[in-house]
TORBA-959970 format. One record per residue (C-alpha): z, y, x; residue in three letters. Coordinates in nm, 2 decimals. Example, Ala and Ser with C-alpha at 12.3 -4.5 7.8 and 13.67 -1.06 7.14 Angstrom:
2
- up,north,east,aa
- 0.78,-0.45,1.23,ALA .
- 0.71,-0.11,1.37,SER .
//
This chain:
181
- up,north,east,aa
- -2.51,-8.31,0.72,UNK .
- -2.26,-8.00,0.60,UNK .
- -1.89,-8.11,0.54,UNK .
- -1.77,-7.82,0.42,UNK .
- -1.80,-7.78,0.05,UNK .
- -1.79,-7.48,-0.19,UNK .
- -1.50,-7.56,-0.47,UNK .
- -1.60,-7.49,-0.81,UNK .
- -1.36,-7.31,-1.04,UNK .
- -1.19,-7.62,-1.17,UNK .
- -1.11,-7.73,-0.83,UNK .
- -0.91,-7.44,-0.75,UNK .
- -0.55,-7.34,-0.82,UNK .
- -0.50,-7.12,-1.14,UNK .
- -0.42,-6.80,-0.97,UNK .
- -0.74,-6.88,-0.75,UNK .
- -0.95,-6.92,-1.07,UNK .
- -0.79,-6.56,-1.20,UNK .
- -0.94,-6.39,-0.88,UNK .
- -1.28,-6.60,-0.94,UNK .
- -1.29,-6.43,-1.26,UNK .
- -1.22,-6.10,-1.15,UNK .
- -1.49,-6.15,-0.88,UNK .
- -1.74,-6.28,-1.16,UNK .
- -1.65,-5.95,-1.37,UNK .
- -1.67,-5.70,-1.10,UNK .
- -1.96,-5.87,-0.86,UNK .
- -2.12,-6.07,-1.10,UNK .
- -2.10,-6.37,-0.89,UNK .
- -1.82,-6.56,-0.66,UNK .
- -1.98,-6.55,-0.31,UNK .
- -1.96,-6.84,-0.14,UNK .
- -1.72,-6.75,0.12,UNK .
- -1.45,-6.61,-0.10,UNK .
- -1.49,-6.95,-0.32,UNK .
- -1.45,-7.12,0.02,UNK .
- -1.10,-6.93,0.13,UNK .
- -0.99,-7.08,-0.25,UNK .
- -0.96,-7.39,-0.06,UNK .
- -0.63,-7.25,0.06,UNK .
- -0.40,-7.17,-0.23,UNK .
- -0.35,-6.79,-0.06,UNK .
- -0.62,-6.70,0.16,UNK .
- -0.84,-6.56,-0.10,UNK .
- -0.58,-6.29,-0.23,UNK .
- -0.47,-6.24,0.13,UNK .
- -0.80,-6.16,0.26,UNK .
- -0.90,-5.98,-0.03,UNK .
- -0.63,-5.78,0.01,UNK .
- -0.65,-5.72,0.37,UNK .
- -1.06,-5.62,0.31,UNK .
- -0.98,-5.39,0.02,UNK .
- -0.70,-5.22,0.18,UNK .
- -0.69,-4.81,0.18,UNK .
- -0.87,-4.70,0.48,UNK .
- -0.95,-4.36,0.64,UNK .
- -1.31,-4.47,0.68,UNK .
- -1.55,-4.40,0.42,UNK .
- -1.74,-4.67,0.28,UNK .
- -2.03,-4.59,0.47,UNK .
- -1.83,-4.59,0.82,UNK .
- -1.67,-4.91,0.68,UNK .
- -2.05,-5.10,0.66,UNK .
- -2.12,-4.96,1.00,UNK .
- -1.83,-5.15,1.18,UNK .
- -1.91,-5.49,0.91,UNK .
- -2.25,-5.50,1.07,UNK .
- -2.18,-5.43,1.44,UNK .
- -1.89,-5.68,1.41,UNK .
- -2.10,-5.93,1.22,UNK .
- -2.41,-5.88,1.47,UNK .
- -2.17,-5.95,1.77,UNK .
- -2.06,-6.28,1.61,UNK .
- -2.36,-6.39,1.47,UNK .
- -2.29,-6.43,1.14,UNK .
- -2.56,-6.45,0.89,UNK .
- -2.36,-6.46,0.60,UNK .
- -2.17,-6.15,0.66,UNK .
- -2.51,-5.95,0.78,UNK .
- -2.67,-6.04,0.49,UNK .
- -2.39,-5.96,0.25,UNK .
- -2.33,-5.60,0.44,UNK .
- -2.68,-5.55,0.46,UNK .
- -2.70,-5.55,0.05,UNK .
- -2.35,-5.33,0.05,UNK .
- -2.48,-5.13,0.33,UNK .
- -2.77,-5.05,0.06,UNK .
- -2.54,-4.96,-0.19,UNK .
- -2.38,-4.69,0.03,UNK .
- -2.71,-4.51,0.13,UNK .
- -2.85,-4.73,0.43,UNK .
- -3.23,-4.83,0.46,UNK .
- -3.29,-5.16,0.56,UNK .
- -3.38,-5.01,0.89,UNK .
- -3.11,-4.82,0.94,UNK .
- -2.88,-5.14,0.90,UNK .
- -3.10,-5.29,1.19,UNK .
- -3.01,-5.00,1.39,UNK .
- -2.66,-5.00,1.31,UNK .
- -2.65,-5.36,1.39,UNK .
- -2.80,-5.29,1.74,UNK .
- -2.49,-5.05,1.80,UNK .
- -2.64,-4.72,1.73,UNK .
- -2.75,-4.46,1.43,UNK .
- -2.96,-4.19,1.54,UNK .
- -3.00,-3.99,1.23,UNK .
- -2.56,-3.95,1.26,UNK .
- -2.38,-3.85,1.57,UNK .
- -2.08,-3.93,1.39,UNK .
- -2.19,-4.25,1.27,UNK .
- -2.36,-4.30,1.59,UNK .
- -2.05,-4.27,1.81,UNK .
- -1.85,-4.54,1.55,UNK .
- -2.13,-4.78,1.60,UNK .
- -2.10,-4.74,1.97,UNK .
- -1.73,-4.77,1.97,UNK .
- -1.75,-5.04,1.75,UNK .
- -1.98,-5.24,1.97,UNK .
- -1.77,-5.14,2.26,UNK .
- -1.46,-5.23,2.11,UNK .
- -1.56,-5.58,2.01,UNK .
- -1.79,-5.66,2.37,UNK .
- -1.49,-5.55,2.55,UNK .
- -1.22,-5.71,2.34,UNK .
- -1.06,-5.38,2.31,UNK .
- -1.07,-5.29,2.69,UNK .
- -1.23,-4.94,2.71,UNK .
- -1.29,-4.71,2.94,UNK .
- -1.16,-4.35,2.89,UNK .
- -1.51,-4.23,2.85,UNK .
- -1.58,-4.47,2.56,UNK .
- -1.24,-4.35,2.37,UNK .
- -1.31,-3.98,2.42,UNK .
- -1.65,-4.02,2.28,UNK .
- -1.52,-4.15,1.96,UNK .
- -1.24,-3.86,1.94,UNK .
- -1.48,-3.62,2.05,UNK .
- -1.71,-3.70,1.71,UNK .
- -1.42,-3.64,1.49,UNK .
- -1.25,-3.94,1.47,UNK .
- -0.84,-3.96,1.49,UNK .
- -0.59,-4.19,1.59,UNK .
- -0.56,-4.30,1.25,UNK .
- -0.98,-4.38,1.23,UNK .
- -0.89,-4.61,1.54,UNK .
- -0.65,-4.82,1.38,UNK .
- -0.84,-4.87,1.11,UNK .
- -1.16,-4.96,1.26,UNK .
- -0.95,-5.22,1.47,UNK .
- -0.81,-5.38,1.15,UNK .
- -1.16,-5.37,1.00,UNK .
- -1.28,-5.56,1.29,UNK .
- -1.05,-5.81,1.24,UNK .
- -1.13,-5.85,0.91,UNK .
- -1.46,-5.91,0.97,UNK .
- -1.41,-6.15,1.25,UNK .
- -1.21,-6.37,1.02,UNK .
- -1.46,-6.39,0.76,UNK .
- -1.74,-6.41,1.09,UNK .
- -1.56,-6.73,1.22,UNK .
- -1.51,-6.90,0.90,UNK .
- -1.90,-6.86,0.81,UNK .
- -1.96,-6.96,1.17,UNK .
- -1.78,-7.28,1.12,UNK .
- -1.85,-7.36,0.79,UNK .
- -2.21,-7.28,0.79,UNK .
- -2.21,-7.22,0.40,UNK .
- -2.50,-7.15,0.22,UNK .
- -2.58,-6.77,0.24,UNK .
- -2.57,-6.63,-0.15,UNK .
- -2.72,-6.28,-0.05,UNK .
- -3.07,-6.18,0.03,UNK .
- -3.09,-6.31,0.39,UNK .
- -3.10,-6.02,0.65,UNK .
- -3.37,-5.99,0.93,UNK .
- -3.31,-6.17,1.24,UNK .
- -3.33,-5.89,1.50,UNK .
- -3.53,-6.04,1.74,UNK .
- -3.81,-6.08,1.45,UNK .
- -3.80,-5.69,1.40,UNK .
- -4.06,-5.50,1.55,UNK .
//
């Protein structure tokens, strides 16, 4: 039995109730993972501020990072959520699967980003000179590097919270890679 419960709007602080109202207005619902953050008085606002900070990366690039990191960390919730968001940003389901494997053949720059992100998480940031050079040769900058690492950090937080709590996934469930032909 899962001991982790998702709080209702009535069970959270008035400040978090306002955030719930904003999420309902913008997304149509409060995702379970976001609702869970509201068990802490400040975590939901803090996390949303971190997640939605201004970035040098495009929305598509952010989804590449989100998918690669969530796959590496085995977070089914985040894989499901970001498969939906990636679709809203022009990626097909087949492309999201390719990205989750750390590559994207249709676009050399996004392929370099997927490879770089995969290498960063797998090697805990200890990259070879060639891995760094491949990222920069693809057209990324040091400002982009910082944003990639910040986005990895954001995603690790949500991946770990979900992997610990195993909250119900309230998005269409992303296919498992081993089940994909």
